[in-house]
PAZAPA-4460 file (N, C-alpha, C; in steps of 0.05 Angstrom, whole numbers, plus 32768, in hexadecimal, padded with zeros to 4 digits):
% residues 306
    n_x    n_y    n_z   ca_x   ca_y   ca_z    c_x    c_y    c_z   seq   type   mol
   813B   7FB8   8190   8144   7F9C   8197   8131   7F89   8189     1      M     A
   813C   7F74   817E   812C   7F60   8170   8124   7F4A   8183     2      K     A
   810A   7F45   8186   8100   7F31   8198   80F7   7F19   8188     3      I     A
   80FE   7F01   818F   80F6   7EE9   8180   80E4   7ED8   8192     4      S     A
   80CB   7ED7   818A   80B7   7EC8   8199   80A7   7EB6   8185     5      I     A
   809E   7EA0   818E   808E   7E8F   817C   8075   7E9D   8173     6      T     A
   806F   7E9A   8159   8057   7EA7   814E   803E   7E9C   815C     7      L     A
   8029   7EAD   815D   8010   7EA5   8168   8005   7E8C   8159     8      F     A
   7FF5   7E7D   8166   7FE7   7E67   815A   7FCE   7E73   814D     9      I     A
   7FCB   7E6E   8132   7FB5   7E7B   8124   7FA0   7E65   811F    10      F     A
   7F89   7E68   812B   7F75   7E53   812A   7F5A   7E5B   8120    11      T     A
   7F50   7E73   8127   7F35   7E7A   8122   7F30   7E80   8105    12      L     A
   7F19   7E78   80FA   7F12   7E7F   80DF   7F08   7E9B   80DE    13      L     A
   7F0E   7EAA   80C9   7F07   7EC5   80C7   7EEA   7EC8   80BE    14      I     A
   7EDA   7EDA   80CA   7EBF   7EDE   80C1   7EBF   7EEE   80A7    15      P     A
   7EA7   7EF1   8099   7EA6   7EFE   807F   7EAD   7F1B   8081    16      S     A
   7EA8   7F29   8097   7EB0   7F44   809A   7ECB   7F46   80A8    17      S     A
   7EDD   7F55   809C   7EF8   7F57   80A8   7EF8   7F70   80BA    18      C     A
   7EEA   7F6F   80D0   7EE8   7F86   80E2   7EE0   7F7C   80FE    19      H     A
   7EEC   7F87   8112   7EE6   7F7F   812D   7EE8   7F96   8140    20      Q     A
   7ED2   7F9C   814F   7ED2   7FB2   8162   7ED9   7FA8   817E    21      N     A
   7EEF   7F9C   8181   7EF7   7F92   819B   7F10   7FA1   81A4    22      S     A
   7F16   7FA0   81BE   7F2D   7FAD   81C9   7F45   7F9A   81C6    23      S     A
   7F5A   7FA3   81B8   7F71   7F93   81B3   7F8A   7FA3   81B9    24      V     A
   7FA0   7F95   81BD   7FBA   7FA3   81BF   7FC5   7FA7   81A3    25      D     A
   7FDE   7FB0   81A2   7FEA   7FB6   8188   7FFA   7F9F   817D    26      N     A
   7FEF   7F87   817F   7FFD   7F70   8174   7FFE   7F72   8155    27      T     A
   8015   7F69   814A   8019   7F6C   812D   801D   7F51   811F    28      Y     A
   800D   7F3D   8126   800F   7F23   811A   8029   7F16   811F    29      I     A
   803E   7F20   8114   8059   7F15   8117   8065   7F20   8131    30      D     A
   806F   7F0F   8142   807B   7F18   815B   809A   7F1B   815A    31      T     A
   80A5   7F17   8142   80C1   7F1D   813E   80C2   7F3A   8135    32      I     A
   80C6   7F4C   8149   80C4   7F69   8144   80DD   7F73   8137    33      I     A
   80DC   7F81   8120   80F4   7F8A   8112   80FF   7FA3   811F    34      P     A
   8119   7FA7   811A   8126   7FC0   8121   812C   7FCF   8107    35      D     A
   8143   7FD9   8103   814A   7FE8   80EB   8152   7FD6   80D4    36      L     A
   8151   7FBC   80D8   8156   7FA8   80C3   813C   7F9B   80BB    37      K     A
   8134   7F9D   80A2   811B   7F91   8099   811B   7F73   809C    38      P     A
   8104   7F68   80A2   8100   7F4B   80A3   80E6   7F44   8095    39      V     A
   80E4   7F2B   808C   80CB   7F22   8080   80B5   7F21   8095    40      I     A
   809E   7F2A   808D   8087   7F2D   80A0   8077   7F13   80A1    41      F     A
   8074   7F09   80BA   8063   7EF2   80C0   8068   7EDB   80AC    42      A     A
   8081   7ED3   80AB   8089   7EBE   8098   807A   7EA4   809D    43      K     A
   806F   7E99   8088   8060   7E80   808A   8042   7E84   8090    44      G     A
   803B   7E9C   8099   801E   7EA2   809F   8013   7EB6   808B    45      F     A
   8022   7ECD   8088   801B   7EE1   8074   802D   7EDE   805C    46      I     A
   8047   7EE0   8060   805B   7EDD   804B   8062   7EC0   8047    47      S     A
   805B   7EB5   8030   8060   7E99   802B   8072   7E95   8012    48      K     A
   8082   7E81   8013   8096   7E7D   7FFE   808A   7E79   7FE3    49      D     A
   8073   7E6C   7FE1   8067   7E65   7FC7   8054   7E79   7FBC    50      S     A
   8050   7E90   7FCA   803B   7EA3   7FC1   8048   7EBF   7FC2    51      I     A
   803F   7ED0   7FAF   8048   7EEC   7FAF   8034   7EFD   7FC0    52      S     A
   803F   7F0B   7FD4   802E   7F1C   7FE5   8037   7F39   7FE2    53      E     A
   8023   7F4B   7FE3   802A   7F68   7FE0   8013   7F78   7FEA    54      F     A
   8017   7F93   7FEA   8002   7FA5   7FF0   7FF5   7FA1   800C    55      G     A
   8005   7FA2   8021   7FFB   7F9B   803C   7FF5   7FB4   804D    56      S     A
   7FE0   7FB2   805D   7FD9   7FC8   806F   7FCC   7FBE   8089    57      I     A
   7FD1   7FCC   809F   7FC1   7FC8   80B8   7FAD   7FDE   80BA    58      F     A
   7F97   7FD9   80C8   7F84   7FEE   80CF   7F8F   7FFD   80E7    59      N     A
   7F80   8012   80F0   7F89   8023   8106   7F8D   8013   8120    60      K     A
   7F7A   8001   8125   7F7A   7FF2   813F   7F8E   7FDB   813E    61      A     A
   7F9B   7FD6   8127   7FAD   7FBF   8124   7F9F   7FA5   812A    62      N     A
   7F86   7FA3   8124   7F78   7F89   8127   7F6D   7F7F   810D    63      D     A
   7F74   7F8C   80F7   7F6E   7F82   80DC   7F87   7F86   80CB    64      E     A
   7F8E   7F71   80BC   7FA5   7F73   80A9   7F9C   7F6A   808E    65      F     A
   7F9F   7F7C   807B   7F97   7F77   805F   7FB0   7F74   804E    66      Y     A
   7FAF   7F63   803A   7FC5   7F60   8027   7FBB   7F53   800E    67      F     A
   7FCB   7F55   7FF9   7FC4   7F48   7FE0   7FD8   7F32   7FD9    68      A     A
   7FCE   7F1E   7FCB   7FE0   7F09   7FC2   7FDB   7F06   7FA4    69      I     A
   7FEF   7EFC   7F96   7FEE   7EF6   7F79   7FF1   7ED8   7F75    70      D     A
   7FDD   7ECC   7F6A   7FDE   7EAF   7F65   7FD4   7EAA   7F49    71      S     A
   7FE5   7E9C   7F39   7FDE   7E96   7F1D   7FD7   7EB0   7F0D    72      A     A
   7FE7   7EC5   7F12   7FE5   7EDE   7F04   7FCA   7EEC   7F09    73      N     A
   7FBE   7EE7   7F20   7FA6   7EF5   7F28   7FA8   7EFC   7F45    74      K     A
   7FA1   7F15   7F4C   7FA5   7F1F   7F67   7F8A   7F21   7F75    75      A     A
   7F8B   7F1C   7F8F   7F73   7F20   7FA0   7F7B   7F28   7FBC    76      Y     A
   7F68   7F33   7FCB   7F6E   7F3F   7FE5   7F65   7F2D   7FFB    77      I     A
   7F76   7F2B   8010   7F70   7F1A   8027   7F71   7F2B   8040    78      K     A
   7F66   7F20   8056   7F65   7F2E   806F   7F68   7F1B   8086    79      C     A
   7F77   7F23   809B   7F79   7F14   80B4   7F70   7F26   80CA    80      S     A
   7F63   7F1B   80DF   7F59   7F2B   80F5   7F64   7F21   8110    81      K     A
   7F66   7F33   8123   7F6F   7F2D   813E   7F56   7F29   814F    82      Y     A
   7F51   7F11   8158   7F39   7F0B   8167   7F41   7EFA   817F    83      I     A
   7F3A   7F03   8197   7F3F   7EF3   81B0   7F5C   7EEB   81B2    84      D     A
   7F6E   7EFE   81AB   7F8A   7EF9   81AF   7F98   7EE9   8199    85      G     A
   7F89   7EE4   8183   7F95   7ED3   816D   7F8E   7EE0   8152    86      K     A
   7FA1   7EDD   813F   7F9C   7EE6   8124   7F8F   7ECF   8113    87      W     A
   7F7A   7ED6   8105   7F6B   7EC2   80F6   7F7A   7EBB   80DC    88      T     A
   7F74   7EA4   80D2   7F7E   7E9B   80B8   7F76   7EB0   80A3    89      I     A
   7F88   7EBB   8093   7F80   7ECE   807F   7F6A   7EC3   806C    90      P     A
   7F56   7ED4   8067   7F40   7ECC   8056   7F3E   7EDF   803F    91      K     A
   7F38   7ED5   8027   7F34   7EE6   8010   7F1B   7EF6   8013    92      T     A
   7F1C   7F10   800F   7F05   7F21   8013   7EFD   7F30   7FF9    93      I     A
   7F10   7F33   7FE6   7F0A   7F40   7FCC   7F17   7F30   7FB7    94      V     A
   7F07   7F24   7FA5   7F12   7F13   7F90   7EFF   7F11   7F79    95      S     A
   7F08   7F05   7F63   7EF7   7F01   7F4C   7F03   7EEA   7F3C    96      D     A
   7EF3   7EDB   7F2D   7EFD   7EC5   7F1E   7F0D   7ECE   7F05    97      S     A
   7F0A   7EE7   7EFD   7F17   7EF1   7EE5   7F2B   7F08   7EEB    98      T     A
   7F23   7F1A   7EFD   7F32   7F33   7F00   7F42   7F33   7F1A    99      Y     A
   7F56   7F45   7F1B   7F68   7F47   7F32   7F5F   7F5F   7F44   100      S     A
   7F66   7F5C   7F5E   7F61   7F71   7F71   7F7A   7F72   7F83   101      F     A
   7F86   7F89   7F85   7F9E   7F8B   7F96   7FA2   7FA8   7FA1   102      N     A
   7FB8   7FAC   7FAF   7FBF   7FC6   7FBB   7FA9   7FD1   7FCD   103      D     A
   7FA2   7FC2   7FE2   7F8D   7FCB   7FF4   7F95   7FE3   8005   104      P     A
   7F82   7FF4   800B   7F87   800B   801D   7F6D   8014   8028   105      F     A
   7F6C   8018   8042   7F53   8021   8050   7F50   803F   804F   106      L     A
   7F37   8048   804C   7F30   8064   804F   7F35   806C   806C   107      S     A
   7F36   8086   8071   7F3C   8090   808C   7F27   8086   80A1   108      N     A
   7F0E   8084   8099   7EF9   807A   80AB   7EF7   805C   80AB   109      D     A
   7F07   804F   809A   7F09   8032   8097   7EEE   8025   808F   110      E     A
   7EDD   8035   8083   7EC4   802A   8079   7EC5   8024   805B   111      N     A
   7EDC   802B   804F   7EE1   8023   8033   7EFC   8015   8031   112      R     A
   7EFC   8000   8022   7F15   7FF3   801B   7F1B   7FF8   7FFE   113      L     A
   7F30   8008   7FF9   7F38   800F   7FDE   7F4C   7FFA   7FD3   114      Y     A
   7F4D   7FF7   7FB9   7F5F   7FE5   7FAC   7F5F   7FEB   7F8F   115      Y     A
   7F70   7FDD   7F7F   7F70   7FE1   7F62   7F67   7FC7   7F56   116      I     A
   7F5C   7FC9   7F3D   7F53   7FB1   7F2F   7F52   7FB7   7F11   117      S     A
   7F55   7FA1   7F02   7F52   7FA2   7EE5   7F36   7F9B   7EDD   118      N     A
   7F24   7F9B   7EEF   7F08   7F96   7EEA   7EFC   7FAC   7ED8   119      K     A
   7EED   7FA6   7EC3   7EE1   7FBC   7EB2   7ECE   7FCD   7EC2   120      P     A
   7ECC   7FE7   7EBB   7EBA   7FF9   7EC9   7E9D   7FF1   7EC5   121      K     A
   7E97   7FE7   7EAD   7E7C   7FDF   7EA7   7E7D   7FCC   7E8E   122      D     A
   7E66   7FC4   7E84   7E65   7FB1   7E6E   7E71   7FBC   7E54   123      A     A
   7E71   7FD7   7E52   7E7C   7FE4   7E3A   7E9A   7FE9   7E3B   124      Q     A
   7EA5   7FE5   7E52   7EC2   7FEB   7E56   7ED3   7FD5   7E4A   125      D     A
   7EE1   7FDB   7E35   7EF2   7FC7   7E28   7F10   7FCD   7E2C   126      T     A
   7F16   7FE2   7E3A   7F32   7FEA   7E3F   7F3E   7FDA   7E56   127      I     A
   7F54   7FCD   7E51   7F61   7FBB   7E64   7F74   7FCC   7E75   128      K     A
   7F6A   7FD9   7E8A   7F7B   7FE9   7E9B   7F73   7FE4   7EB8   129      D     A
   7F84   7FEE   7ECA   7F7E   7FEC   7EE7   7F73   8007   7EF0   130      Y     A
   7F5D   8005   7EFF   7F51   801C   7F0C   7F51   8019   7F2A   131      D     A
   7F4C   802F   7F37   7F48   802F   7F54   7F2B   802A   7F5B   132      I     A
   7F26   8017   7F6C   7F0B   800F   7F74   7F09   800F   7F93   133      W     A
   7EF2   800B   7F9E   7EEF   8007   7FBA   7ED6   7FF6   7FC0   134      Y     A
   7ED6   7FEB   7FD8   7EBE   7FDD   7FE3   7EB6   7FEC   7FFC   135      S     A
   7E9C   7FEE   8000   7E91   7FFB   8018   7E8D   7FE5   802E   136      Q     A
   7E94   7FEC   8046   7E90   7FD9   805C   7E72   7FD6   8061   137      R     A
   7E68   7FBE   8062   7E4C   7FB9   8067   7E4A   7FA6   807F   138      I     A
   7E32   7F9E   8086   7E2E   7F90   809F   7E3E   7F76   80A0   139      E     A
   7E3F   7F67   808B   7E4C   7F4D   808C   7E65   7F4B   807A   140      N     A
   7E72   7F61   8075   7E8A   7F60   8065   7E8E   7F7A   8055   141      G     A
   7E92   7F76   803B   7E97   7F8D   8029   7E85   7F8B   8011   142      W     A
   7E7E   7FA3   8006   7E6D   7FA4   7FEF   7E7B   7F9B   7FD6   143      S     A
   7E6D   7F98   7FC0   7E79   7F93   7FA7   7E8A   7FAB   7F9E   144      K     A
   7E9E   7FA7   7F8D   7EB0   7FBC   7F85   7EA1   7FD4   7F78   145      P     A
   7EAA   7FEC   7F80   7E9F   8005   7F76   7EB6   8015   7F6A   146      I     A
   7EB3   801D   7F51   7EC8   802D   7F44   7ECB   8048   7F51   147      N     A
   7EE3   8052   7F55   7EE8   806C   7F62   7EE1   8084   7F51   148      A     A
   7EDA   8080   7F38   7ED0   8096   7F28   7EE4   80A2   7F14   149      G     A
   7ED9   80B2   7F02   7EEA   80BD   7EEC   7EFC   80D4   7EF4   150      T     A
   7EF8   80E0   7F0C   7F0B   80F4   7F15   7F26   80E7   7F1B   151      K     A
   7F25   80CE   7F24   7F3E   80BF   7F2B   7F46   80AD   7F14   152      I     A
   7F34   809D   7F0A   7F3B   8089   7EF6   7F39   8094   7ED9   153      N     A
   7F4B   8089   7EC9   7F4D   8091   7EAC   7F4E   8078   7E9B   154      T     A
   7F53   807B   7E82   7F56   8064   7E70   7F72   8058   7E73   155      D     A
   7F83   8064   7E83   7F9E   8059   7E89   7F9C   804A   7EA4   156      A     A
   7FB4   8043   7EAF   7FB5   8034   7EC8   7FB6   8047   7EE0   157      H     A
   7FA7   8041   7EF5   7FA9   804F   7F0E   7FB1   803A   7F23   158      E     A
   7FC6   8040   7F33   7FD2   802D   7F45   7FD3   8037   7F62   159      Y     A
   7FD0   8026   7F75   7FD8   802A   7F91   7FCC   8043   7F9C   160      Y     A
   7FC2   8042   7FB5   7FB3   8057   7FC1   7FBD   805C   7FDE   161      I     A
   7FBE   8075   7FE6   7FC1   807B   8003   7FB5   8096   8008   162      S     A
   7FAF   809C   8021   7F9F   80B4   8028   7FAD   80C4   803E   163      F     A
   7FA9   80DF   803C   7FB1   80F1   8051   7F9B   80F2   8067   164      T     A
   7FA1   80FF   807D   7F8D   8103   8092   7F74   8112   8088   165      D     A
   7F78   8124   8075   7F61   8134   806B   7F53   8126   8053   166      N     A
   7F5B   810D   804D   7F4D   80FD   8039   7F57   80FF   801D   167      G     A
   7F6C   810F   8018   7F78   8110   7FFD   7F84   80F5   7FF6   168      A     A
   7F7F   80ED   7FDD   7F89   80D4   7FD3   7FA3   80D9   7FC3   169      M     A
   7FB7   80C8   7FC8   7FCF   80C7   7FB8   7FCF   80AD   7FA9   170      Y     A
   7FD7   80AE   7F90   7FD7   8095   7F7F   7FE9   809A   7F68   171      F     A
   7FED   8085   7F57   7FFE   8087   7F40   7FED   8081   7F27   172      A     A
   7FF5   808D   7F11   7FE8   8089   7EF7   7FFC   808D   7EE0   173      S     A
   7FF7   807F   7ECA   8007   8083   7EB2   7FF7   8092   7E9D   174      N     A
   7FE3   80A0   7EA5   7FD4   80B0   7E92   7FE6   80C6   7E86   175      K     A
   7FE1   80CC   7E6D   7FF2   80E0   7E60   800C   80D6   7E55   176      G     A
   8013   80BD   7E5A   802C   80B2   7E50   8028   80A9   7E33   177      K     A
   803D   80AB   7E23   803B   80A1   7E08   803B   8083   7E07   178      S     A
   8034   8077   7DF1   8033   805A   7DEF   804E   804D   7DF4   179      D     A
   8063   805C   7DEE   807E   8051   7DF2   8086   8052   7E10   180      K     A
   8078   8062   7E20   807F   8064   7E3C   8068   805D   7E4F   181      R     A
   8058   804A   7E47   8041   8042   7E56   8048   8036   7E71   182      R     A
   8060   802D   7E75   8069   8021   7E8E   8072   8036   7EA2   183      R     A
   8073   804F   7E9A   807B   8064   7EAB   8063   8071   7EB9   184      D     A
   8064   8073   7ED3   804E   807E   7EE3   8057   8097   7EF2   185      F     A
   8044   80A8   7EF8   8049   80BF   7F09   8036   80BE   7F21   186      D     A
   803D   80CD   7F36   802D   80CE   7F4E   801C   80E7   7F4E   187      I     A
   8002   80E3   7F56   7FEE   80F8   7F56   7FE2   80FA   7F71   188      Y     A
   7FD4   8111   7F76   7FC4   8113   7F8F   7FAA   8120   7F87   189      T     A
   7F95   8118   7F95   7F7A   8123   7F91   7F6D   812A   7FAB   190      S     A
   7F65   8143   7FAE   7F58   814C   7FC7   7F3B   8140   7FC8   191      E     A
   7F32   813C   7FE1   7F17   8131   7FE5   7F06   8147   7FF2   192      F     A
   7EF3   8151   7FE2   7EE2   8167   7FEC   7EC5   8161   7FE6   193      R     A
   7EB4   8167   7FFA   7E97   8163   7FF7   7E8F   8147   7FED   194      N     A
   7E9E   8134   7FF8   7E98   8118   7FF2   7EA1   810E   7FD7   195      G     A
   7EB2   811E   7FC9   7EBC   8117   7FAF   7EDA   811D   7FAC   196      K     A
   7EE7   810E   7F9B   7F03   8113   7F95   7F05   8129   7F7F   197      F     A
   7F18   813B   7F83   7F1C   8151   7F6F   7F2E   8147   7F59   198      E     A
   7F31   8157   7F44   7F44   8150   7F2E   7F60   814C   7F39   199      N     A
   7F6D   8136   7F32   7F88   8130   7F3D   7F9D   8144   7F33   200      P     A
   7FB1   8148   7F44   7FC8   8159   7F3E   7FE1   8149   7F3F   201      R     A
   7FF2   814A   7F2A   800B   813B   7F29   801F   8149   7F3B   202      K     A
   802E   8139   7F4B   8043   8145   7F5B   805A   814E   7F4A   203      L     A
   806A   8160   7F56   807F   816C   7F46   8098   815A   7F43   204      N     A
   80AD   8165   7F37   80C4   8154   7F30   80D6   814D   7F48   205      D     A
   80CF   8156   7F60   80DC   814C   7F78   80D4   812F   7F7C   206      A     A
   80BD   8127   7F72   80B3   810C   7F74   80B3   80FD   7F59   207      I     A
   80A6   810A   7F45   80A4   80FD   7F2B   80BB   8102   7F19   208      N     A
   80C0   80EF   7F07   80D4   80F2   7EF3   80C9   80E8   7ED8   209      S     A
   80DA   80E4   7EC5   80D1   80D9   7EAB   80D1   80BA   7EAC   210      K     A
   80D6   80AF   7EC4   80D6   8092   7EC7   80BF   808A   7ED9   211      R     A
   80C0   8072   7EE4   80AA   8066   7EF3   80AA   806F   7F10   212      Y     A
   8093   807B   7F19   808E   8081   7F35   8072   8077   7F3C   213      E     A
   806F   8066   7F50   8055   805B   7F56   8055   8051   7F73   214      A     A
   8041   8042   7F7B   803F   8036   7F95   8045   804A   7FAB   215      D     A
   8034   805E   7FAE   803A   8074   7FBF   802C   8071   7FDA   216      V     A
   803C   8075   7FF0   8030   8078   800B   8035   8095   8014   217      F     A
   801F   80A2   801B   8021   80BD   8026   801E   80BD   8044   218      I     A
   802F   80CA   8053   802B   80CD   806F   8010   80DB   8074   219      A     A
   8000   80D3   8088   7FE6   80DF   808C   7FE8   80FE   808F   220      P     A
   7FFE   8108   809B   8001   8125   809D   8010   8131   8086   221      D     A
   8016   8121   8072   8024   812A   805A   8041   8134   8060   222      E     A
   804C   812A   8075   8067   8132   807C   807C   8124   806B   223      S     A
   8076   810C   8061   8088   80FE   804F   8078   80EC   803C   224      Y     A
   8085   80E4   8027   8079   80D3   8013   808D   80BD   800B   225      I     A
   8084   80A4   800A   8095   808E   8001   8089   8082   7FE8   226      I     A
   8099   807B   7FD5   808F   8070   7FBC   80A3   805E   7FAF   227      F     A
   809A   804E   7F9C   80AC   803D   7F8C   80B4   804C   7F73   228      C     A
   80CD   804B   7F6C   80D7   8057   7F53   80EB   8045   7F46   229      A     A
   80EB   8045   7F2B   80FF   8036   7F1C   8112   804B   7F0F   230      A     A
   812A   804E   7F1B   813D   8062   7F12   8158   8055   7F0D   231      R     A
   8167   8061   7EFB   8181   8056   7EF3   8194   8054   7F0B   232      K     A
   8190   8066   7F1E   81A3   8066   7F35   819A   8053   7F4B   233      S     A
   8184   8044   7F47   8179   8032   7F5B   8189   8018   7F5E   234      G     A
   8180   8008   7F72   818D   7FEF   7F78   8183   7FD8   7F67   235      F     A
   8169   7FDA   7F5E   815D   7FC3   7F50   8147   7FCB   7F3E   236      G     A
   8134   7FB9   7F3A   811D   7FBE   7F28   810D   7FD7   7F30   237      E     A
   8109   7FDA   7F49   80FB   7FF1   7F54   8102   7FF5   7F71   238      G     A
   8107   800D   7F7A   810F   8013   7F95   80FA   8025   7FA3   239      D     A
   80FB   8025   7FBD   80EB   8038   7FCD   80FB   8052   7FD1   240      L     A
   80ED   8068   7FCB   80F8   8083   7FCF   80E7   8092   7FE3   241      Y     A
   80F3   80A7   7FEE   80E4   80B6   8003   80EA   80D4   7FFE   242      I     A
   80D6   80E5   8004   80D9   8102   8003   80CA   810D   801C   243      S     A
   80D5   8123   8026   80C9   8130   803D   80C0   814C   8036   244      F     A
   80AC   8156   8045   80A4   8172   8042   80B7   8184   8051   245      K     A
   80C0   8199   8044   80D3   81AC   8051   80C2   81C1   8060   246      D     A
   80D0   81D4   806C   80C3   81E8   807C   80B0   81FA   806C   247      K     A
   80B3   81FA   8052   80A2   820A   8041   808A   81FA   8035   248      N     A
   8089   81E1   803D   8074   81CF   8033   8079   81C3   8018   249      G     A
   8092   81C4   800F   809A   81B9   7FF5   80A7   819E   7FF9   250      D     A
   80A4   818D   7FE5   80B1   8173   7FE6   80CF   8175   7FE1   251      W     A
   80DF   8168   7FF2   80FC   8167   7FED   8101   8154   7FD6   252      T     A
   8117   8156   7FC7   811D   8143   7FB2   811D   8126   7FBD   253      P     A
   810F   8114   7FB0   810C   80F9   7FBA   8127   80EB   7FBC   254      S     A
   8129   80DA   7FD1   8143   80CD   7FD7   813E   80AF   7FD9   255      K     A
   8150   80A0   7FCD   814F   8083   7FCF   8152   807B   7FEC   256      N     A
   8141   8068   7FF6   8141   8060   8012   8159   804F   8019   257      M     A
   8169   8048   8006   8183   803B   800D   8183   801D   800C   258      G     A
   819B   8012   800F   819F   7FF5   800D   8193   7FE5   8024   259      A     A
   818C   7FF2   803A   817F   7FE4   8050   8163   7FDB   8047   260      T     A
   8156   7FEB   8037   813B   7FE5   802C   813C   7FD8   8010   261      I     A
   814B   7FE5   7FFF   814B   7FDD   7FE2   8160   7FC9   7FDB   262      N     A
   8158   7FB7   7FC8   8169   7FA1   7FBF   816A   7FA1   7FA1   263      T     A
   8176   7F8C   7F96   8176   7F89   7F79   815B   7F81   7F6F   264      E     A
   8148   7F7A   7F81   812D   7F73   7F79   811C   7F8B   7F77   265      A     A
   8101   7F88   7F79   80EE   7F9D   7F76   80E1   7FA2   7F91   266      H     A
   80E6   7FBA   7F9D   80D9   7FC2   7FB6   80C1   7FD4   7FAF   267      E     A
   80AB   7FCE   7FBB   8092   7FDC   7FB4   807E   7FDB   7FCC   268      L     A
   8067   7FE6   7FC8   8050   7FE4   7FDB   8057   7FEE   7FF7   269      C     A
   8061   8006   7FFB   8067   8010   8016   804E   8017   8026   270      P     A
   8050   8012   8040   803A   801A   8052   8046   801D   806E   271      F     A
   803F   8033   807C   8047   8038   8097   802F   8036   80A9   272      V     A
   8031   8026   80BE   801B   8021   80D0   8011   803C   80DC   273      T     A
   7FF8   803C   80E4   7FEB   8055   80EE   7FF9   805F   8107   274      K     A
   8005   804E   8117   8013   8057   812F   8030   8061   8128   275      D     A
   8037   805F   810E   8051   8069   8106   8069   8058   810D   276      G     A
   8064   803F   8116   807A   802F   8120   8089   801E   810B   277      K     A
   807A   8015   80F6   8086   8002   80E3   8081   800A   80C6   278      Y     A
   8095   8005   80B6   8092   8007   8099   8090   7FEB   808D   279      L     A
   807B   7FE7   807E   8077   7FCE   806F   807C   7FD3   8052   280      F     A
   8085   7FBF   8044   8089   7FC0   8027   808C   7FA4   801C   281      Y     A
   808C   7FA2   8001   808F   7F88   7FF4   80AB   7F87   7FE7   282      T     A
   80B8   7F70   7FE9   80D1   7F6B   7FDC   80D4   7F4D   7FD7   283      S     A
   80DD   7F46   7FBF   80E2   7F2A   7FB9   80C9   7F19   7FBE   284      K     A
   80B2   7F25   7FB8   8098   7F17   7FB9   808F   7F10   7FD6   285      Q     A
   809B   7F1D   7FEA   8092   7F1A   8006   808E   7F36   8012   286      D     A
   807F   7F36   8028   807B   7F4F   8037   8091   7F52   804C   287      I     A
   809E   7F69   804D   80B2   7F6F   8061   80A8   7F85   8073   288      Y     A
   80B4   7F86   808C   80AF   7F9D   809D   80C8   7FA5   80AB   289      W     A
   80C9   7FBE   80B4   80E1   7FCA   80C0   80D8   7FE0   80D2   290      V     A
   80E8   7FE7   80E6   80E1   7FFD   80F7   80E0   8017   80E7   291      S     A
   80CB   8027   80EC   80C8   8040   80DE   80DC   8055   80E7   292      A     A
   80ED   804E   80FB   8103   8060   8102   8116   8065   80EA   293      E     A
   8115   8053   80D7   8126   8057   80BF   811D   8070   80B0   294      I     A
   8103   8077   80B2   80F9   8090   80A6   8105   80A8   80B4   295      I     A
   8106   80A6   80CF   8112   80BD   80DE   812F   80C1   80D7   296      D     A
   813D   80AB   80D3   8159   80AD   80CB   815D   80BA   80B0   297      E     A
   814C   80B3   809D   814D   80BF   8083   8145   80DC   8083   298      L     A
   8132   80E3   8095   812A   80FF   8098   8141   8110   80A3   299      K     A
   814F   8105   80B6   8166   8113   80C1   817C   8117   80AC   300      A     A
   8180   8103   809B   8193   8106   8086   818A   811B   8072   301      E     A
   8170   811B   806C   8165   812E   8059   8169   814B   8063   302      S     A
   8166   8150   807C   8169   816A   8088   8186   8174   8085   303      K     A
   8199   8161   8088   81B5   8168   8086   81BB   8171   8069   304      K     A
   81AF   8163   8056   81B3   8169   803A   81A6   8184   8032   305      I     A
   818D   8188   803C   817E   819F   8034   817F   81B6   8048   306      N     A
***
């Protein structure tokens, strides 16, 4: 059932650290709770008509909300916090006068904030590509950007990050593509062992194709995967697709999430809240959310087919 209530009054200024160890309920900023029909998230407060928003996530306690915005062709990361029953005005927490930072995602212990950036690795780096970076949580905020390393990053682009419960990273890269197909990405996974990421492994053709696959969200238990793909059979520039693990632990052939989610525009940046209740994604330069029951419906359909 859709409930319509006036949005909270947002008054408090956000402190430099986007973290709060207080007891809160599961408030989600926007009090217009969606059902199986997607709606724009926190319109006028998070999703604004004049700005492009994308790459949104909540932390486990639902008292921190991170997202990226694109302004004047440069992206940066913002955060809002739930303090004393109110959500604070979003404050920029990762930015640069020259380089972009977007696609935020928290590590499992929430002590690292991962993101992507076109910032050079060092003074000798002249390759204009996007890498995966992170900031470490410190006493009064976040550390300066730290490159995730050469096991993950290459001289090509690495995009979007999500993690399983055991710390494996899923991400996209266009490494290995010819110059004629540099816009085509594939999805990879890298296990995390002994404090380091292992060599990435490309997912099979149940997920990847000869076209664009990126912006991957992996369920923490790896029971399903959602990603953006640009395929001829899609509805628009890029659609969200989903695949489930079958009883043998294999990925089922990926399925378009349908016209309820996908439009003639570009759908990207999927994220499911830690409590499994809501799916967030970006469409038409705004953040949308919808009941995650839509995933259950697609899973039931997938079982009928397979």
